[in-house]
C-alpha positions as CSV (number, residue, x, y, z in Angstrom):
1,M,3.6,15.5,13.2
2,S,1.8,13.0,15.4
3,D,3.3,9.6,16.2
4,A,0.5,7.9,14.3
5,R,1.0,10.0,11.2
6,F,4.8,9.5,11.4
7,A,4.2,5.7,11.7
8,A,1.8,5.7,8.7
9,R,4.3,7.6,6.6
10,A,7.2,5.3,7.6
11,R,5.1,2.2,6.7
12,A,4.3,3.8,3.3
13,Q,7.9,4.6,2.6
14,A,9.0,1.0,3.6
15,L,6.3,-0.4,1.3
16,A,7.5,1.9,-1.5
17,G,11.1,0.7,-1.0
18,M,10.0,-3.0,-1.1
19,A,8.0,-2.4,-4.3
20,G,11.2,-0.9,-5.8
21,V,13.3,-3.9,-4.9
22,L,10.8,-6.6,-5.7
23,F,9.1,-5.1,-8.7
24,G,11.6,-2.7,-10.1
25,W,9.3,0.2,-9.5
26,T,10.5,3.8,-9.1
27,P,9.0,5.8,-6.3
28,D,6.8,7.6,-8.8
29,G,5.6,4.2,-10.2
30,F,4.7,3.1,-6.7
31,W,2.7,6.2,-5.9
32,R,0.9,6.1,-9.3
33,A,0.0,2.4,-8.9
34,T,-3.4,1.4,-7.7
35,P,-3.9,-0.9,-4.7
36,A,-5.2,-3.5,-7.1
37,E,-1.9,-3.4,-9.1
38,L,0.2,-3.7,-5.9
39,D,-2.0,-6.6,-4.6
40,A,-1.8,-8.4,-7.9
41,L,2.0,-8.4,-7.9
42,A,2.2,-9.3,-4.2
43,T,-0.2,-12.1,-4.7
44,A,1.8,-13.4,-7.6
45,L,4.9,-13.6,-5.3
46,A,3.1,-15.2,-2.4
47,P,-0.3,-16.6,-3.5
48,D,-0.7,-18.7,-0.3
49,A,-0.4,-15.6,1.8
50,A,-3.0,-13.6,-0.1
51,V,-5.1,-11.3,2.1
52,P,-8.8,-11.0,1.2
53,P,-9.9,-7.5,0.1
54,A,-10.9,-5.0,2.7
55,D,-14.6,-4.8,3.6
56,R,-16.6,-1.6,3.0
57,D,-16.2,-0.4,6.7
58,T,-12.4,-0.8,6.6
59,L,-12.2,0.9,3.2
60,E,-14.3,3.9,4.5
61,R,-12.0,4.2,7.6
62,L,-8.9,4.2,5.4
63,M,-10.4,6.8,3.0
64,E,-11.2,9.0,6.0
65,A,-7.8,8.6,7.5
66,F,-5.9,9.1,4.2
67,P,-8.0,11.4,2.0
68,D,-6.8,12.1,-1.6
69,G,-6.4,15.6,-2.7
């Protein structure tokens, strides 16, 4: 496994753990949630720190880097 892939997985696992602690989600609940659901809960906790949604180019790069299926 490449360093970049390991780092991406580590970040995802850390985010899943934070969602479990902050929102009471199980790991399955985290992985079934949509990005919009996660964003809504995170924004509710820190509305002043809200990040604007990704632009189309960023979204396409993410979709290429992390394909579903």
